[in-house]
ZAVO-209398 format. One record per residue (C-alpha): x, y, z; residue number from 1. Coordinates in steps of 0.2 Angstrom, whole numbers, plus 5000, padded with zeros to 4 digits. Layout:
N
<site px="X" py="Y" pz="Z" i="NUM"/>
...
# end
This chain:
535
<site px="5020" py="4846" pz="4875" i="1"/>
<site px="5028" py="4863" pz="4877" i="2"/>
<site px="5020" py="4878" pz="4870" i="3"/>
<site px="5025" py="4883" pz="4853" i="4"/>
<site px="5023" py="4902" pz="4850" i="5"/>
<site px="5007" py="4910" pz="4858" i="6"/>
<site px="4996" py="4895" pz="4857" i="7"/>
<site px="4999" py="4878" pz="4865" i="8"/>
<site px="5000" py="4863" pz="4853" i="9"/>
<site px="4989" py="4848" pz="4855" i="10"/>
<site px="4997" py="4833" pz="4863" i="11"/>
<site px="5003" py="4820" pz="4850" i="12"/>
<site px="4991" py="4806" pz="4848" i="13"/>
<site px="4996" py="4788" pz="4852" i="14"/>
<site px="4995" py="4782" pz="4834" i="15"/>
<site px="4994" py="4764" pz="4830" i="16"/>
<site px="4992" py="4756" pz="4813" i="17"/>
<site px="4988" py="4739" pz="4806" i="18"/>
<site px="4994" py="4734" pz="4789" i="19"/>
<site px="4982" py="4739" pz="4775" i="20"/>
<site px="4976" py="4722" pz="4770" i="21"/>
<site px="4975" py="4716" pz="4752" i="22"/>
<site px="4958" py="4714" pz="4746" i="23"/>
<site px="4960" py="4699" pz="4734" i="24"/>
<site px="4949" py="4689" pz="4745" i="25"/>
<site px="4939" py="4690" pz="4761" i="26"/>
<site px="4948" py="4692" pz="4778" i="27"/>
<site px="4953" py="4676" pz="4788" i="28"/>
<site px="4959" py="4673" pz="4806" i="29"/>
<site px="4977" py="4680" pz="4802" i="30"/>
<site px="4970" py="4697" pz="4797" i="31"/>
<site px="4959" py="4698" pz="4812" i="32"/>
<site px="4973" py="4693" pz="4824" i="33"/>
<site px="4983" py="4708" pz="4820" i="34"/>
<site px="4968" py="4720" pz="4820" i="35"/>
<site px="4961" py="4714" pz="4836" i="36"/>
<site px="4979" py="4716" pz="4844" i="37"/>
<site px="4979" py="4734" pz="4838" i="38"/>
<site px="4961" py="4737" pz="4844" i="39"/>
<site px="4966" py="4730" pz="4862" i="40"/>
<site px="4982" py="4741" pz="4862" i="41"/>
<site px="4973" py="4757" pz="4857" i="42"/>
<site px="4958" py="4753" pz="4869" i="43"/>
<site px="4971" py="4751" pz="4883" i="44"/>
<site px="4979" py="4768" pz="4879" i="45"/>
<site px="4962" py="4776" pz="4878" i="46"/>
<site px="4958" py="4769" pz="4895" i="47"/>
<site px="4974" py="4777" pz="4901" i="48"/>
<site px="4966" py="4794" pz="4896" i="49"/>
<site px="4977" py="4796" pz="4882" i="50"/>
<site px="4973" py="4804" pz="4865" i="51"/>
<site px="4973" py="4789" pz="4852" i="52"/>
<site px="4972" py="4787" pz="4834" i="53"/>
<site px="4969" py="4769" pz="4827" i="54"/>
<site px="4971" py="4766" pz="4808" i="55"/>
<site px="4967" py="4751" pz="4797" i="56"/>
<site px="4962" py="4749" pz="4779" i="57"/>
<site px="4964" py="4741" pz="4763" i="58"/>
<site px="4977" py="4740" pz="4749" i="59"/>
<site px="4968" py="4740" pz="4733" i="60"/>
<site px="4980" py="4742" pz="4718" i="61"/>
<site px="4993" py="4730" pz="4710" i="62"/>
<site px="4993" py="4715" pz="4698" i="63"/>
<site px="4986" py="4703" pz="4710" i="64"/>
<site px="4970" py="4713" pz="4712" i="65"/>
<site px="4969" py="4716" pz="4693" i="66"/>
<site px="4970" py="4697" pz="4690" i="67"/>
<site px="4958" py="4692" pz="4703" i="68"/>
<site px="4945" py="4705" pz="4697" i="69"/>
<site px="4947" py="4699" pz="4679" i="70"/>
<site px="4945" py="4681" pz="4685" i="71"/>
<site px="4929" py="4686" pz="4693" i="72"/>
<site px="4923" py="4696" pz="4677" i="73"/>
<site px="4922" py="4713" pz="4685" i="74"/>
<site px="4933" py="4728" pz="4685" i="75"/>
<site px="4947" py="4730" pz="4699" i="76"/>
<site px="4937" py="4745" pz="4707" i="77"/>
<site px="4921" py="4735" pz="4707" i="78"/>
<site px="4930" py="4720" pz="4715" i="79"/>
<site px="4938" py="4731" pz="4728" i="80"/>
<site px="4921" py="4740" pz="4732" i="81"/>
<site px="4912" py="4724" pz="4734" i="82"/>
<site px="4925" py="4716" pz="4746" i="83"/>
<site px="4927" py="4731" pz="4757" i="84"/>
<site px="4909" py="4734" pz="4759" i="85"/>
<site px="4903" py="4716" pz="4760" i="86"/>
<site px="4918" py="4708" pz="4769" i="87"/>
<site px="4931" py="4719" pz="4777" i="88"/>
<site px="4921" py="4733" pz="4785" i="89"/>
<site px="4907" py="4722" pz="4792" i="90"/>
<site px="4920" py="4710" pz="4800" i="91"/>
<site px="4929" py="4724" pz="4809" i="92"/>
<site px="4912" py="4730" pz="4815" i="93"/>
<site px="4907" py="4712" pz="4820" i="94"/>
<site px="4923" py="4710" pz="4830" i="95"/>
<site px="4920" py="4727" pz="4839" i="96"/>
<site px="4935" py="4735" pz="4831" i="97"/>
<site px="4936" py="4754" pz="4837" i="98"/>
<site px="4946" py="4761" pz="4823" i="99"/>
<site px="4947" py="4779" pz="4820" i="100"/>
<site px="4949" py="4778" pz="4802" i="101"/>
<site px="4948" py="4766" pz="4787" i="102"/>
<site px="4959" py="4771" pz="4773" i="103"/>
<site px="4957" py="4764" pz="4755" i="104"/>
<site px="4971" py="4766" pz="4743" i="105"/>
<site px="4959" py="4770" pz="4729" i="106"/>
<site px="4953" py="4785" pz="4738" i="107"/>
<site px="4958" py="4802" pz="4730" i="108"/>
<site px="4963" py="4808" pz="4748" i="109"/>
<site px="4977" py="4795" pz="4746" i="110"/>
<site px="4981" py="4794" pz="4728" i="111"/>
<site px="4983" py="4813" pz="4726" i="112"/>
<site px="4995" py="4813" pz="4740" i="113"/>
<site px="5005" py="4798" pz="4734" i="114"/>
<site px="5008" py="4807" pz="4717" i="115"/>
<site px="5014" py="4822" pz="4726" i="116"/>
<site px="5026" py="4812" pz="4738" i="117"/>
<site px="5034" py="4803" pz="4723" i="118"/>
<site px="5035" py="4819" pz="4713" i="119"/>
<site px="5045" py="4827" pz="4727" i="120"/>
<site px="5057" py="4812" pz="4728" i="121"/>
<site px="5059" py="4813" pz="4709" i="122"/>
<site px="5062" py="4832" pz="4710" i="123"/>
<site px="5075" py="4829" pz="4723" i="124"/>
<site px="5085" py="4817" pz="4713" i="125"/>
<site px="5080" py="4802" pz="4723" i="126"/>
<site px="5072" py="4793" pz="4709" i="127"/>
<site px="5080" py="4788" pz="4692" i="128"/>
<site px="5075" py="4778" pz="4677" i="129"/>
<site px="5082" py="4761" pz="4674" i="130"/>
<site px="5078" py="4743" pz="4669" i="131"/>
<site px="5076" py="4727" pz="4679" i="132"/>
<site px="5074" py="4709" pz="4676" i="133"/>
<site px="5071" py="4696" pz="4690" i="134"/>
<site px="5060" py="4684" pz="4699" i="135"/>
<site px="5043" py="4692" pz="4704" i="136"/>
<site px="5030" py="4685" pz="4716" i="137"/>
<site px="5013" py="4692" pz="4711" i="138"/>
<site px="5006" py="4686" pz="4728" i="139"/>
<site px="5018" py="4696" pz="4738" i="140"/>
<site px="5019" py="4710" pz="4724" i="141"/>
<site px="5038" py="4709" pz="4726" i="142"/>
<site px="5054" py="4706" pz="4716" i="143"/>
<site px="5063" py="4692" pz="4725" i="144"/>
<site px="5081" py="4690" pz="4728" i="145"/>
<site px="5088" py="4673" pz="4721" i="146"/>
<site px="5093" py="4668" pz="4739" i="147"/>
<site px="5075" py="4671" pz="4745" i="148"/>
<site px="5067" py="4657" pz="4734" i="149"/>
<site px="5065" py="4639" pz="4738" i="150"/>
<site px="5066" py="4625" pz="4725" i="151"/>
<site px="5051" py="4613" pz="4721" i="152"/>
<site px="5055" py="4594" pz="4718" i="153"/>
<site px="5054" py="4597" pz="4699" i="154"/>
<site px="5067" py="4611" pz="4701" i="155"/>
<site px="5054" py="4626" pz="4699" i="156"/>
<site px="5058" py="4641" pz="4710" i="157"/>
<site px="5045" py="4645" pz="4722" i="158"/>
<site px="5040" py="4660" pz="4733" i="159"/>
<site px="5044" py="4654" pz="4751" i="160"/>
<site px="5028" py="4663" pz="4757" i="161"/>
<site px="5015" py="4657" pz="4744" i="162"/>
<site px="5024" py="4641" pz="4739" i="163"/>
<site px="5020" py="4646" pz="4721" i="164"/>
<site px="5031" py="4648" pz="4706" i="165"/>
<site px="5038" py="4665" pz="4703" i="166"/>
<site px="5038" py="4674" pz="4686" i="167"/>
<site px="5053" py="4681" pz="4678" i="168"/>
<site px="5049" py="4699" pz="4674" i="169"/>
<site px="5059" py="4712" pz="4663" i="170"/>
<site px="5054" py="4730" pz="4664" i="171"/>
<site px="5059" py="4748" pz="4661" i="172"/>
<site px="5056" py="4755" pz="4678" i="173"/>
<site px="5059" py="4770" pz="4689" i="174"/>
<site px="5071" py="4767" pz="4704" i="175"/>
<site px="5072" py="4774" pz="4722" i="176"/>
<site px="5090" py="4776" pz="4728" i="177"/>
<site px="5087" py="4764" pz="4742" i="178"/>
<site px="5105" py="4758" pz="4742" i="179"/>
<site px="5111" py="4775" pz="4749" i="180"/>
<site px="5100" py="4773" pz="4765" i="181"/>
<site px="5108" py="4757" pz="4772" i="182"/>
<site px="5121" py="4767" pz="4783" i="183"/>
<site px="5107" py="4779" pz="4789" i="184"/>
<site px="5095" py="4764" pz="4793" i="185"/>
<site px="5109" py="4755" pz="4803" i="186"/>
<site px="5113" py="4770" pz="4812" i="187"/>
<site px="5094" py="4772" pz="4817" i="188"/>
<site px="5093" py="4754" pz="4822" i="189"/>
<site px="5108" py="4756" pz="4833" i="190"/>
<site px="5101" py="4772" pz="4841" i="191"/>
<site px="5084" py="4765" pz="4843" i="192"/>
<site px="5086" py="4746" pz="4848" i="193"/>
<site px="5067" py="4745" pz="4851" i="194"/>
<site px="5062" py="4751" pz="4834" i="195"/>
<site px="5060" py="4733" pz="4827" i="196"/>
<site px="5052" py="4720" pz="4838" i="197"/>
<site px="5053" py="4706" pz="4842" i="198"/>
<site px="5072" py="4703" pz="4844" i="199"/>
<site px="5071" py="4689" pz="4830" i="200"/>
<site px="5063" py="4702" pz="4818" i="201"/>
<site px="5076" py="4715" pz="4822" i="202"/>
<site px="5090" py="4703" pz="4819" i="203"/>
<site px="5083" py="4698" pz="4802" i="204"/>
<site px="5082" py="4716" pz="4797" i="205"/>
<site px="5099" py="4720" pz="4803" i="206"/>
<site px="5107" py="4705" pz="4793" i="207"/>
<site px="5097" py="4710" pz="4778" i="208"/>
<site px="5103" py="4728" pz="4778" i="209"/>
<site px="5121" py="4724" pz="4782" i="210"/>
<site px="5122" py="4713" pz="4767" i="211"/>
<site px="5120" py="4729" pz="4756" i="212"/>
<site px="5103" py="4736" pz="4749" i="213"/>
<site px="5099" py="4737" pz="4731" i="214"/>
<site px="5090" py="4752" pz="4723" i="215"/>
<site px="5071" py="4749" pz="4723" i="216"/>
<site px="5060" py="4748" pz="4708" i="217"/>
<site px="5046" py="4760" pz="4712" i="218"/>
<site px="5035" py="4758" pz="4696" i="219"/>
<site px="5028" py="4745" pz="4684" i="220"/>
<site px="5024" py="4747" pz="4666" i="221"/>
<site px="5016" py="4730" pz="4661" i="222"/>
<site px="4999" py="4734" pz="4668" i="223"/>
<site px="4989" py="4750" pz="4673" i="224"/>
<site px="4979" py="4746" pz="4689" i="225"/>
<site px="4988" py="4758" pz="4700" i="226"/>
<site px="4992" py="4776" pz="4704" i="227"/>
<site px="5000" py="4784" pz="4688" i="228"/>
<site px="5018" py="4790" pz="4689" i="229"/>
<site px="5015" py="4809" pz="4689" i="230"/>
<site px="5029" py="4813" pz="4676" i="231"/>
<site px="5027" py="4797" pz="4665" i="232"/>
<site px="5009" py="4790" pz="4663" i="233"/>
<site px="5016" py="4775" pz="4655" i="234"/>
<site px="5020" py="4769" pz="4672" i="235"/>
<site px="5010" py="4766" pz="4688" i="236"/>
<site px="5018" py="4767" pz="4705" i="237"/>
<site px="5024" py="4751" pz="4713" i="238"/>
<site px="5010" py="4745" pz="4724" i="239"/>
<site px="5021" py="4744" pz="4740" i="240"/>
<site px="5026" py="4762" pz="4738" i="241"/>
<site px="5008" py="4767" pz="4736" i="242"/>
<site px="5003" py="4756" pz="4751" i="243"/>
<site px="5016" py="4762" pz="4763" i="244"/>
<site px="5011" py="4780" pz="4761" i="245"/>
<site px="4994" py="4776" pz="4768" i="246"/>
<site px="5001" py="4779" pz="4786" i="247"/>
<site px="5004" py="4797" pz="4781" i="248"/>
<site px="4990" py="4801" pz="4769" i="249"/>
<site px="4977" py="4795" pz="4781" i="250"/>
<site px="4982" py="4807" pz="4795" i="251"/>
<site px="4983" py="4823" pz="4784" i="252"/>
<site px="5000" py="4822" pz="4774" i="253"/>
<site px="4999" py="4836" pz="4761" i="254"/>
<site px="4981" py="4841" pz="4766" i="255"/>
<site px="4979" py="4844" pz="4784" i="256"/>
<site px="4995" py="4850" pz="4792" i="257"/>
<site px="4988" py="4852" pz="4810" i="258"/>
<site px="4981" py="4834" pz="4810" i="259"/>
<site px="4997" py="4827" pz="4803" i="260"/>
<site px="5008" py="4836" pz="4816" i="261"/>
<site px="4997" py="4830" pz="4830" i="262"/>
<site px="4997" py="4812" pz="4824" i="263"/>
<site px="5012" py="4807" pz="4813" i="264"/>
<site px="5022" py="4797" pz="4814" i="265"/>
<site px="5014" py="4781" pz="4821" i="266"/>
<site px="5020" py="4776" pz="4838" i="267"/>
<site px="5017" py="4757" pz="4834" i="268"/>
<site px="5015" py="4749" pz="4817" i="269"/>
<site px="5009" py="4732" pz="4818" i="270"/>
<site px="5014" py="4721" pz="4803" i="271"/>
<site px="5015" py="4702" pz="4799" i="272"/>
<site px="5032" py="4696" pz="4798" i="273"/>
<site px="5031" py="4692" pz="4780" i="274"/>
<site px="5030" py="4711" pz="4776" i="275"/>
<site px="5043" py="4716" pz="4789" i="276"/>
<site px="5056" py="4722" pz="4777" i="277"/>
<site px="5044" py="4734" pz="4768" i="278"/>
<site px="5040" py="4742" pz="4785" i="279"/>
<site px="5057" py="4742" pz="4793" i="280"/>
<site px="5068" py="4745" pz="4778" i="281"/>
<site px="5059" py="4753" pz="4763" i="282"/>
<site px="5046" py="4764" pz="4773" i="283"/>
<site px="5059" py="4772" pz="4785" i="284"/>
<site px="5071" py="4775" pz="4770" i="285"/>
<site px="5056" py="4784" pz="4761" i="286"/>
<site px="5053" py="4795" pz="4776" i="287"/>
<site px="5071" py="4799" pz="4778" i="288"/>
<site px="5072" py="4804" pz="4760" i="289"/>
<site px="5058" py="4816" pz="4762" i="290"/>
<site px="5064" py="4823" pz="4779" i="291"/>
<site px="5050" py="4816" pz="4789" i="292"/>
<site px="5051" py="4807" pz="4806" i="293"/>
<site px="5050" py="4788" pz="4806" i="294"/>
<site px="5039" py="4777" pz="4816" i="295"/>
<site px="5042" py="4773" pz="4835" i="296"/>
<site px="5041" py="4755" pz="4833" i="297"/>
<site px="5038" py="4742" pz="4819" i="298"/>
<site px="5031" py="4726" pz="4828" i="299"/>
<site px="5030" py="4710" pz="4818" i="300"/>
<site px="5018" py="4697" pz="4824" i="301"/>
<site px="5020" py="4679" pz="4820" i="302"/>
<site px="5009" py="4668" pz="4809" i="303"/>
<site px="4994" py="4658" pz="4814" i="304"/>
<site px="4997" py="4641" pz="4808" i="305"/>
<site px="4986" py="4627" pz="4803" i="306"/>
<site px="4994" py="4610" pz="4800" i="307"/>
<site px="5011" py="4617" pz="4800" i="308"/>
<site px="5007" py="4630" pz="4786" i="309"/>
<site px="5004" py="4649" pz="4787" i="310"/>
<site px="4985" py="4652" pz="4788" i="311"/>
<site px="4980" py="4660" pz="4771" i="312"/>
<site px="4968" py="4658" pz="4757" i="313"/>
<site px="4981" py="4653" pz="4744" i="314"/>
<site px="4986" py="4638" pz="4756" i="315"/>
<site px="4968" py="4634" pz="4758" i="316"/>
<site px="4969" py="4636" pz="4776" i="317"/>
<site px="4960" py="4652" pz="4778" i="318"/>
<site px="4947" py="4651" pz="4792" i="319"/>
<site px="4933" py="4664" pz="4794" i="320"/>
<site px="4933" py="4673" pz="4811" i="321"/>
<site px="4914" py="4671" pz="4810" i="322"/>
<site px="4916" py="4652" pz="4811" i="323"/>
<site px="4923" py="4654" pz="4828" i="324"/>
<site px="4913" py="4669" pz="4835" i="325"/>
<site px="4897" py="4660" pz="4831" i="326"/>
<site px="4902" py="4646" pz="4843" i="327"/>
<site px="4912" py="4655" pz="4856" i="328"/>
<site px="4906" py="4673" pz="4855" i="329"/>
<site px="4915" py="4689" pz="4850" i="330"/>
<site px="4923" py="4693" pz="4866" i="331"/>
<site px="4930" py="4675" pz="4869" i="332"/>
<site px="4937" py="4676" pz="4851" i="333"/>
<site px="4946" py="4693" pz="4855" i="334"/>
<site px="4953" py="4686" pz="4871" i="335"/>
<site px="4958" py="4669" pz="4865" i="336"/>
<site px="4972" py="4673" pz="4852" i="337"/>
<site px="4980" py="4686" pz="4862" i="338"/>
<site px="4979" py="4674" pz="4877" i="339"/>
<site px="4985" py="4658" pz="4869" i="340"/>
<site px="4999" py="4665" pz="4858" i="341"/>
<site px="5014" py="4675" pz="4863" i="342"/>
<site px="5013" py="4691" pz="4852" i="343"/>
<site px="5028" py="4690" pz="4840" i="344"/>
<site px="5029" py="4671" pz="4839" i="345"/>
<site px="5020" py="4659" pz="4827" i="346"/>
<site px="5006" py="4650" pz="4835" i="347"/>
<site px="4994" py="4636" pz="4830" i="348"/>
<site px="4975" py="4636" pz="4832" i="349"/>
<site px="4964" py="4622" pz="4836" i="350"/>
<site px="4946" py="4620" pz="4841" i="351"/>
<site px="4951" py="4609" pz="4856" i="352"/>
<site px="4963" py="4621" pz="4863" i="353"/>
<site px="4950" py="4636" pz="4862" i="354"/>
<site px="4937" py="4625" pz="4869" i="355"/>
<site px="4948" py="4620" pz="4884" i="356"/>
<site px="4953" py="4638" pz="4888" i="357"/>
<site px="4936" py="4644" pz="4886" i="358"/>
<site px="4929" py="4632" pz="4898" i="359"/>
<site px="4943" py="4633" pz="4911" i="360"/>
<site px="4947" py="4651" pz="4911" i="361"/>
<site px="4932" py="4661" pz="4905" i="362"/>
<site px="4918" py="4650" pz="4910" i="363"/>
<site px="4924" py="4642" pz="4926" i="364"/>
<site px="4936" py="4655" pz="4933" i="365"/>
<site px="4930" py="4672" pz="4928" i="366"/>
<site px="4911" py="4669" pz="4923" i="367"/>
<site px="4908" py="4658" pz="4938" i="368"/>
<site px="4916" py="4671" pz="4950" i="369"/>
<site px="4905" py="4685" pz="4944" i="370"/>
<site px="4889" py="4674" pz="4945" i="371"/>
<site px="4893" py="4668" pz="4963" i="372"/>
<site px="4897" py="4685" pz="4970" i="373"/>
<site px="4881" py="4693" pz="4962" i="374"/>
<site px="4871" py="4678" pz="4968" i="375"/>
<site px="4877" py="4679" pz="4986" i="376"/>
<site px="4875" py="4698" pz="4987" i="377"/>
<site px="4857" py="4695" pz="4981" i="378"/>
<site px="4854" py="4681" pz="4993" i="379"/>
<site px="4862" py="4688" pz="5009" i="380"/>
<site px="4860" py="4707" pz="5007" i="381"/>
<site px="4845" py="4709" pz="4995" i="382"/>
<site px="4857" py="4715" pz="4981" i="383"/>
<site px="4864" py="4730" pz="4991" i="384"/>
<site px="4883" py="4730" pz="4992" i="385"/>
<site px="4886" py="4729" pz="5011" i="386"/>
<site px="4898" py="4740" pz="5020" i="387"/>
<site px="4915" py="4732" pz="5024" i="388"/>
<site px="4924" py="4733" pz="5040" i="389"/>
<site px="4943" py="4735" pz="5041" i="390"/>
<site px="4953" py="4723" pz="5030" i="391"/>
<site px="4962" py="4708" pz="5038" i="392"/>
<site px="4977" py="4699" pz="5032" i="393"/>
<site px="4967" py="4689" pz="5019" i="394"/>
<site px="4959" py="4705" pz="5012" i="395"/>
<site px="4976" py="4714" pz="5012" i="396"/>
<site px="4983" py="4700" pz="5001" i="397"/>
<site px="4969" py="4703" pz="4989" i="398"/>
<site px="4972" py="4722" pz="4989" i="399"/>
<site px="4991" py="4718" pz="4986" i="400"/>
<site px="4987" py="4705" pz="4972" i="401"/>
<site px="4976" py="4718" pz="4963" i="402"/>
<site px="4990" py="4731" pz="4964" i="403"/>
<site px="5002" py="4719" pz="4957" i="404"/>
<site px="4990" py="4714" pz="4943" i="405"/>
<site px="4986" py="4732" pz="4938" i="406"/>
<site px="5005" py="4737" pz="4937" i="407"/>
<site px="5010" py="4721" pz="4927" i="408"/>
<site px="4995" py="4722" pz="4915" i="409"/>
<site px="4998" py="4740" pz="4912" i="410"/>
<site px="5016" py="4738" pz="4908" i="411"/>
<site px="5015" py="4722" pz="4898" i="412"/>
<site px="5000" py="4727" pz="4887" i="413"/>
<site px="5002" py="4746" pz="4886" i="414"/>
<site px="5021" py="4747" pz="4885" i="415"/>
<site px="5028" py="4730" pz="4880" i="416"/>
<site px="5014" py="4724" pz="4868" i="417"/>
<site px="5015" py="4708" pz="4878" i="418"/>
<site px="4996" py="4704" pz="4877" i="419"/>
<site px="4998" py="4686" pz="4884" i="420"/>
<site px="5008" py="4692" pz="4899" i="421"/>
<site px="4996" py="4706" pz="4903" i="422"/>
<site px="4980" py="4695" pz="4901" i="423"/>
<site px="4988" py="4681" pz="4912" i="424"/>
<site px="4992" py="4694" pz="4926" i="425"/>
<site px="4974" py="4699" pz="4926" i="426"/>
<site px="4968" py="4681" pz="4926" i="427"/>
<site px="4980" py="4676" pz="4940" i="428"/>
<site px="4971" py="4689" pz="4950" i="429"/>
<site px="4955" py="4681" pz="4946" i="430"/>
<site px="4961" py="4665" pz="4952" i="431"/>
<site px="4967" py="4673" pz="4968" i="432"/>
<site px="4950" py="4680" pz="4971" i="433"/>
<site px="4942" py="4663" pz="4968" i="434"/>
<site px="4954" py="4656" pz="4981" i="435"/>
<site px="4950" py="4669" pz="4993" i="436"/>
<site px="4931" py="4665" pz="4992" i="437"/>
<site px="4935" py="4646" pz="4993" i="438"/>
<site px="4946" py="4649" pz="5009" i="439"/>
<site px="4933" py="4661" pz="5017" i="440"/>
<site px="4918" py="4650" pz="5014" i="441"/>
<site px="4905" py="4664" pz="5014" i="442"/>
<site px="4891" py="4652" pz="5013" i="443"/>
<site px="4896" py="4645" pz="5030" i="444"/>
<site px="4899" py="4662" pz="5037" i="445"/>
<site px="4881" py="4667" pz="5032" i="446"/>
<site px="4875" py="4654" pz="5045" i="447"/>
<site px="4882" py="4665" pz="5059" i="448"/>
<site px="4868" py="4678" pz="5061" i="449"/>
<site px="4877" py="4688" pz="5074" i="450"/>
<site px="4883" py="4706" pz="5071" i="451"/>
<site px="4901" py="4699" pz="5070" i="452"/>
<site px="4896" py="4685" pz="5058" i="453"/>
<site px="4886" py="4698" pz="5047" i="454"/>
<site px="4901" py="4710" pz="5047" i="455"/>
<site px="4913" py="4696" pz="5042" i="456"/>
<site px="4901" py="4691" pz="5028" i="457"/>
<site px="4900" py="4709" pz="5022" i="458"/>
<site px="4919" py="4710" pz="5021" i="459"/>
<site px="4921" py="4695" pz="5011" i="460"/>
<site px="4907" py="4699" pz="4998" i="461"/>
<site px="4913" py="4717" pz="4997" i="462"/>
<site px="4931" py="4712" pz="4994" i="463"/>
<site px="4925" py="4700" pz="4980" i="464"/>
<site px="4914" py="4713" pz="4972" i="465"/>
<site px="4927" py="4727" pz="4973" i="466"/>
<site px="4939" py="4715" pz="4965" i="467"/>
<site px="4927" py="4712" pz="4951" i="468"/>
<site px="4925" py="4730" pz="4948" i="469"/>
<site px="4944" py="4731" pz="4945" i="470"/>
<site px="4943" py="4716" pz="4933" i="471"/>
<site px="4930" py="4724" pz="4923" i="472"/>
<site px="4941" py="4739" pz="4920" i="473"/>
<site px="4956" py="4729" pz="4916" i="474"/>
<site px="4947" py="4717" pz="4904" i="475"/>
<site px="4937" py="4731" pz="4895" i="476"/>
<site px="4950" py="4733" pz="4881" i="477"/>
<site px="4950" py="4715" pz="4878" i="478"/>
<site px="4932" py="4710" pz="4881" i="479"/>
<site px="4922" py="4726" pz="4880" i="480"/>
<site px="4904" py="4718" pz="4879" i="481"/>
<site px="4908" py="4706" pz="4894" i="482"/>
<site px="4916" py="4719" pz="4904" i="483"/>
<site px="4900" py="4731" pz="4902" i="484"/>
<site px="4889" py="4717" pz="4907" i="485"/>
<site px="4899" py="4714" pz="4923" i="486"/>
<site px="4900" py="4733" pz="4926" i="487"/>
<site px="4881" py="4734" pz="4925" i="488"/>
<site px="4879" py="4718" pz="4936" i="489"/>
<site px="4889" py="4727" pz="4949" i="490"/>
<site px="4878" py="4743" pz="4948" i="491"/>
<site px="4894" py="4753" pz="4945" i="492"/>
<site px="4889" py="4765" pz="4931" i="493"/>
<site px="4876" py="4775" pz="4941" i="494"/>
<site px="4889" py="4778" pz="4955" i="495"/>
<site px="4906" py="4778" pz="4946" i="496"/>
<site px="4901" py="4783" pz="4928" i="497"/>
<site px="4904" py="4774" pz="4911" i="498"/>
<site px="4916" py="4760" pz="4911" i="499"/>
<site px="4926" py="4768" pz="4896" i="500"/>
<site px="4930" py="4783" pz="4908" i="501"/>
<site px="4938" py="4772" pz="4921" i="502"/>
<site px="4957" py="4773" pz="4921" i="503"/>
<site px="4967" py="4757" pz="4921" i="504"/>
<site px="4981" py="4764" pz="4931" i="505"/>
<site px="4969" py="4769" pz="4944" i="506"/>
<site px="4960" py="4752" pz="4945" i="507"/>
<site px="4969" py="4746" pz="4960" i="508"/>
<site px="4963" py="4760" pz="4971" i="509"/>
<site px="4953" py="4751" pz="4984" i="510"/>
<site px="4935" py="4755" pz="4989" i="511"/>
<site px="4928" py="4763" pz="4973" i="512"/>
<site px="4912" py="4753" pz="4973" i="513"/>
<site px="4901" py="4762" pz="4987" i="514"/>
<site px="4891" py="4754" pz="5000" i="515"/>
<site px="4873" py="4751" pz="4994" i="516"/>
<site px="4877" py="4749" pz="4976" i="517"/>
<site px="4864" py="4738" pz="4968" i="518"/>
<site px="4871" py="4721" pz="4963" i="519"/>
<site px="4861" py="4710" pz="4951" i="520"/>
<site px="4864" py="4693" pz="4944" i="521"/>
<site px="4863" py="4696" pz="4925" i="522"/>
<site px="4865" py="4684" pz="4911" i="523"/>
<site px="4879" py="4671" pz="4912" i="524"/>
<site px="4895" py="4679" pz="4905" i="525"/>
<site px="4901" py="4664" pz="4896" i="526"/>
<site px="4888" py="4651" pz="4893" i="527"/>
<site px="4891" py="4633" pz="4891" i="528"/>
<site px="4897" py="4628" pz="4874" i="529"/>
<site px="4886" py="4618" pz="4863" i="530"/>
<site px="4894" py="4604" pz="4852" i="531"/>
<site px="4899" py="4612" pz="4836" i="532"/>
<site px="4889" py="4607" pz="4821" i="533"/>
<site px="4897" py="4594" pz="4810" i="534"/>
<site px="4896" py="4595" pz="4791" i="535"/>
# end
């Protein structure tokens, strides 16, 4: 970034946010899916050497929380504290999520700034008092348009997300002049075609905005679990206005201008497709009204499906991530959902598919390659990485394959958020190295004890080990624990430094592992799966 005045400004952080999750219940696979994607994306950018900020957190106000707490015989704050400390934060730690901050919307660093933001909009004439009556889904915390609803067999109107009856609410509320921002939003979408991804999500939002926007009710007066409206304490701020502002309050809005300038706006905001309109319509309109920059991208991931239904607690299809990590391991869990499902599309989960991919790709292709190479270096060269002679055609093909994998994975994961495509590029290279070993047959070459035979064997094993060095770097954002085990097995850290300091864009530079590096056969990277316990 160019210098401003006498001092040089800090480069803006690559800022990624997940949604802040509603704490009416413990997290399930759908929540973890989005959070792991954000973690892999930010780890990738860190491994590019970039300054990164990764935010997640919890949404703790609103009618749904109040009702859930009441049903459990505790106050809303007690309910939120319990869920956050006993379920949400421990899961992110368990899944190796390297978030830089965890924002809770009940924290004063957030609520004070929310009141200031809304007061500013009111003072500017962007908010007025009015009344509203319409169908409301407590699960979504959203007034629904009549065209959004689906009809049950008995004629009852249902929320299309939660499949539960809506409530007809009539309130005196304060409204934000959202309708005035339709043209500005459409202009922004046109000027920034990548602002909403994937294309299906962009088309949905475009069609919605082109139909004309209604002013948005931004307060509630029938309950009190929320941030009070600063000029009228009979109202609390609508939970979605409160929630969306976390992306600004967490990085210093109104409290730390230097941090805010170095971080805001988010480069990528990851959301579920059911909350796309809030993030792609309401949120940028709020920022425009306040004269603040809008996010770089709003990326909507698809739903995880079980039995044709969106995975959720309300649909009784919520599966705990720990049910899977206890069987497959944390790294395999992180890998599987990004590998098996194209990010942005709906995807179905099954134990059978996970088991098949684990066995074929992780255990057989990747884990077995690492074990074979370490074992052969140990057997034929006493664990010291041998010196390789000049590369032949077969080795050059491996070098070229690695260069292609690095370029493709870096572009797909780091720039396009195509996690599946990037992981596949890396595993195509793993398959290529396996094929190279199969063709070169080092176990047969080892029988030739001549200098020429030893040189040929050294070349094969060095090529395989150096390939694994690059694979450890490329897969570190996806499977950090496994990559560290491989890094240690290759004896890389004493000579190349910590794995986290290796740059993905430099991973293809050949010859980084020095001759003499100590290669040891460690624990199996992906152990054979035991049969899951049956209830």
